[in-house]
C-alpha positions as CSV (number, residue, x, y, z in Angstrom):
1,M,40.8,11.6,20.9
2,R,42.4,8.3,19.8
3,K,38.9,6.7,19.5
4,Y,37.8,9.4,17.1
5,K,40.9,8.9,15.0
6,L,40.2,5.2,14.8
7,L,36.6,5.9,13.8
8,I,37.7,8.3,11.1
9,I,40.2,5.7,9.8
10,L,37.5,2.9,9.8
11,L,35.1,5.2,8.1
12,G,37.7,6.0,5.4
13,I,38.4,2.3,4.9
14,I,34.6,1.6,4.5
15,I,34.2,4.4,2.0
16,G,37.3,3.3,0.1
17,V,36.1,-0.3,-0.1
18,F,32.7,1.0,-1.3
19,Y,34.1,3.0,-4.1
20,V,36.6,0.3,-5.2
21,T,33.8,-2.3,-5.3
22,R,31.5,0.1,-7.2
23,T,34.3,0.8,-9.7
24,I,35.0,-2.9,-10.2
25,R,31.3,-3.5,-10.8
26,T,31.0,-0.6,-13.2
27,F,33.9,-2.0,-15.4
28,T,33.1,-5.7,-15.2
29,V,29.3,-5.7,-15.7
30,K,28.1,-5.6,-19.3
31,H,26.2,-2.4,-20.4
32,K,24.3,-3.9,-23.2
33,A,21.1,-5.8,-23.5
34,Q,21.4,-9.6,-23.0
35,T,18.7,-12.2,-22.9
36,L,18.0,-15.2,-20.7
37,E,15.0,-17.5,-21.4
38,S,13.3,-19.9,-19.1
39,E,10.0,-21.9,-19.3
40,H,7.7,-18.9,-18.4
41,F,9.9,-15.8,-18.7
42,I,12.2,-14.1,-21.2
43,I,14.5,-11.8,-19.3
44,S,16.2,-8.9,-21.0
45,Y,18.9,-7.4,-18.8
46,D,21.3,-4.6,-19.0
47,G,23.8,-3.4,-16.3
48,I,23.6,-6.5,-14.1
49,Y,25.7,-9.6,-14.0
50,K,24.6,-12.8,-15.7
51,S,24.6,-14.6,-12.3
52,E,22.1,-12.0,-11.0
53,A,19.9,-12.6,-14.1
54,E,20.1,-16.3,-13.5
55,K,19.2,-15.8,-9.8
56,L,16.2,-13.7,-10.9
57,S,15.1,-16.3,-13.4
58,E,15.2,-19.1,-10.8
59,H,13.3,-17.0,-8.3
60,L,10.6,-16.1,-10.7
61,E,10.2,-19.7,-11.9
62,S,10.2,-21.1,-8.3
63,N,7.3,-18.7,-7.3
64,Y,5.4,-18.8,-10.6
65,A,3.0,-21.7,-9.9
66,E,2.3,-20.7,-6.3
67,I,1.3,-17.1,-7.0
68,R,-0.8,-18.1,-10.0
69,T,-2.5,-20.8,-7.9
70,N,-3.1,-18.4,-5.0
71,L,-4.9,-15.9,-7.3
72,K,-6.5,-18.6,-9.6
73,D,-4.8,-17.2,-12.7
74,V,-6.2,-18.2,-16.1
75,K,-4.0,-19.4,-19.0
76,H,-1.0,-17.1,-19.1
77,G,1.5,-16.6,-22.0
78,V,5.2,-16.1,-21.6
79,I,6.2,-13.0,-19.8
80,K,8.8,-10.5,-20.9
81,V,10.9,-9.1,-18.1
82,F,13.1,-6.0,-18.6
83,V,15.8,-5.4,-16.0
84,Y,17.8,-2.2,-15.7
85,G,21.1,-1.6,-13.9
86,S,20.3,2.0,-13.1
87,Q,17.3,4.2,-12.3
88,Y,18.2,6.5,-15.2
89,K,18.0,3.6,-17.8
90,F,14.6,2.6,-16.3
91,N,13.3,6.1,-16.5
92,V,14.3,6.5,-20.1
93,A,12.9,3.2,-21.2
94,T,9.5,3.5,-19.4
95,G,9.0,7.3,-19.3
96,L,8.5,7.1,-15.5
97,E,10.4,9.0,-12.8
98,N,8.9,8.1,-9.4
99,A,8.9,4.3,-9.6
100,N,11.4,1.4,-9.7
101,G,9.0,-1.0,-11.4
102,T,6.0,-1.2,-13.7
103,S,3.9,-3.7,-15.4
104,R,2.9,-3.2,-19.1
105,G,0.0,-5.5,-19.5
106,P,-0.3,-9.1,-18.4
107,N,2.8,-10.3,-20.3
108,E,5.5,-7.7,-19.6
109,F,7.1,-5.8,-16.7
110,H,10.1,-3.6,-16.2
111,F,12.1,-2.9,-13.0
112,V,15.4,-1.6,-11.6
113,W,17.9,-4.0,-10.1
114,T,18.5,-1.9,-7.0
115,N,21.6,-2.4,-4.9
116,W,23.9,-0.3,-2.6
117,F,25.7,1.0,-5.6
118,N,22.7,2.7,-7.4
119,S,20.3,3.4,-4.5
120,I,20.5,4.9,-1.0
121,F,18.2,2.4,0.6
122,P,17.7,-0.4,-2.0
123,D,14.7,-2.6,-2.2
124,D,15.2,-6.3,-2.6
125,P,15.1,-6.7,-6.4
126,L,13.9,-10.2,-6.2
127,K,10.8,-9.0,-4.3
128,T,10.3,-6.2,-6.7
129,A,10.3,-8.7,-9.5
130,L,7.6,-10.8,-7.8
131,H,5.6,-7.6,-7.1
132,E,5.5,-6.7,-10.7
133,F,4.9,-10.3,-11.8
134,T,1.8,-10.3,-9.5
135,H,0.6,-7.2,-11.2
136,C,0.8,-9.1,-14.5
137,V,-1.2,-12.0,-13.0
138,Q,-3.9,-9.6,-11.7
139,L,-4.2,-8.0,-15.1
140,N,-4.5,-11.3,-16.8
141,I,-7.4,-12.3,-14.5
142,L,-9.1,-8.9,-14.8
143,I,-8.9,-8.9,-18.6
144,N,-10.4,-12.3,-18.8
145,K,-13.2,-11.3,-16.4
146,A,-13.8,-8.1,-18.3
147,K,-14.5,-10.1,-21.5
148,E,-17.8,-11.1,-19.9
149,T,-19.1,-7.5,-20.0
150,I,-16.9,-5.9,-22.8
151,T,-18.0,-7.8,-25.8
152,I,-16.2,-5.6,-28.4
153,Q,-14.2,-7.7,-30.9
154,N,-11.9,-5.0,-32.0
155,R,-8.7,-5.4,-29.9
156,T,-7.8,-1.7,-29.8
157,E,-11.3,-0.7,-28.7
158,F,-11.4,-3.5,-26.1
159,D,-8.2,-2.2,-24.6
160,K,-9.6,1.3,-24.4
161,Q,-12.7,0.0,-22.6
162,F,-10.7,-2.2,-20.3
163,D,-8.3,0.6,-19.4
164,K,-11.3,2.8,-18.5
165,K,-12.9,0.0,-16.4
166,F,-9.6,-0.7,-14.6
167,A,-8.9,2.9,-13.8
168,T,-12.4,3.7,-12.5
169,E,-13.3,0.4,-10.8
170,Y,-10.3,-1.5,-9.6
171,P,-9.0,0.1,-6.4
172,R,-5.3,0.9,-6.0
173,W,-5.2,-0.3,-2.5
174,L,-6.1,-3.8,-3.7
175,W,-3.9,-3.6,-6.8
176,E,-0.8,-2.8,-4.7
177,S,-1.7,-4.8,-1.5
178,I,-2.0,-8.1,-3.4
179,S,1.4,-7.6,-5.1
180,I,3.0,-6.6,-1.8
181,F,1.6,-9.6,-0.1
182,E,2.6,-12.1,-2.7
183,A,6.1,-10.6,-2.8
184,G,6.4,-10.7,1.0
185,E,7.2,-7.0,1.3
186,V,6.6,-6.2,4.9
187,N,8.4,-4.3,7.7
188,S,6.9,-4.0,11.1
189,L,8.3,-0.5,11.7
190,S,6.9,0.7,8.4
191,V,3.5,-0.9,9.3
192,K,3.5,0.9,12.6
193,Y,4.3,4.2,10.9
194,A,1.6,3.9,8.3
195,K,-0.9,2.7,11.0
196,S,-0.4,6.0,12.9
197,K,-1.8,7.8,9.9
198,N,-5.2,6.2,10.4
199,L,-5.9,6.1,6.7
200,T,-9.0,4.6,5.2
201,L,-8.9,2.3,2.1
202,A,-10.2,5.2,0.0
203,E,-7.4,7.4,1.3
204,L,-4.8,4.6,0.6
205,N,-5.9,4.7,-3.0
206,H,-4.0,8.1,-3.2
207,S,-1.2,7.5,-0.6
208,N,2.2,5.9,-0.8
209,Q,1.6,4.6,2.6
210,I,-0.1,1.6,0.9
211,Y,3.4,0.3,0.3
212,N,4.1,0.3,4.0
213,I,0.8,-1.2,5.2
214,G,-0.7,-3.0,2.2
215,Y,0.7,-6.4,3.3
216,T,-1.5,-6.3,6.4
217,I,-4.7,-5.8,4.4
218,I,-4.3,-9.1,2.6
219,E,-2.9,-10.8,5.7
220,Y,-6.1,-9.9,7.5
221,L,-8.3,-10.9,4.5
222,T,-6.7,-14.3,4.2
223,Q,-6.6,-15.1,7.9
224,K,-10.3,-14.2,8.4
225,W,-11.8,-15.4,5.1
226,G,-9.2,-17.9,3.8
227,N,-7.0,-17.8,0.7
228,D,-9.8,-18.4,-1.7
229,I,-11.2,-14.9,-1.0
230,L,-8.4,-13.2,-3.0
231,P,-9.4,-14.5,-6.5
232,K,-13.1,-13.7,-5.6
233,L,-12.2,-10.2,-4.6
234,I,-10.1,-9.7,-7.8
235,A,-13.0,-11.0,-10.0
236,S,-15.4,-8.6,-8.4
237,F,-13.0,-5.7,-9.1
238,G,-12.5,-5.1,-5.4
239,N,-16.1,-5.0,-4.4
240,I,-16.0,-5.6,-0.6
241,E,-19.7,-5.5,-0.1
242,K,-20.4,-8.1,-2.9
243,T,-17.5,-10.4,-2.0
244,L,-17.5,-10.3,1.8
245,N,-21.1,-9.4,2.5
246,I,-20.1,-6.6,4.9
247,S,-19.7,-2.8,4.4
248,T,-16.3,-1.2,3.7
249,K,-16.5,0.5,7.1
250,E,-17.1,-2.9,8.8
251,F,-14.1,-4.3,6.9
252,E,-11.9,-1.4,7.9
253,K,-12.9,-1.7,11.6
254,G,-11.9,-5.4,11.6
255,W,-8.7,-4.7,9.8
256,I,-7.7,-1.9,12.3
257,A,-8.5,-4.2,15.2
258,F,-6.2,-6.8,13.6
259,L,-3.5,-4.2,13.2
260,E,-3.8,-3.1,16.8
261,E,-3.5,-6.7,18.0
262,K,-0.6,-7.8,15.8
263,Y,1.4,-4.7,15.2
């Protein structure tokens, strides 16, 4: 009985510390848009501390060259980053509800700075930022590649044609997997769970399990064909047969064998 009382007291202390800390954060963080500029990013943040924005800026800059080199990015302009201290503010600003990050073209992305005070199981916001930045890099490469076939000079019409090409030709499994891989978002338990679903690449295009297992797809690709295969696969709009000279089924067979051996 005494043990239960001690547990209840301990739990009460933990809950108390949590609410006190959350209250302190609520009243000490600034709830208005502020800006922090670096060499390659302009960060607009609201609802997070300046120190957190500075940490974000340093993290993005320290990974900027490596990710762009890995994917062989072409000339890239300054990227605008919008960071929100709550899911609600993100939803209002982007019009999205079931996401905590989104890219808006090659030069802009938005995301929630998740933590234990605004999320039940928060993602690492620094990894989320790299994930969305990698989406921007992919879009920059794809737009440049699309200019070879979409020769329309009118910008508005080009954007419409590209959006259509992107939506119909670039597979979601590749779009998400590359960003997940470059951000280092992997958890062995999540991989094992997703693996048990036995989903094909086509099925992963319509499943959130891609977030659990996407890392392993690129891990397998780079270990078997080398790092240079990623920019080639992006440039082909995810055409496995053209890029790897094997069928999608053969690729899936090799990937599944890789999963069974490593995970």
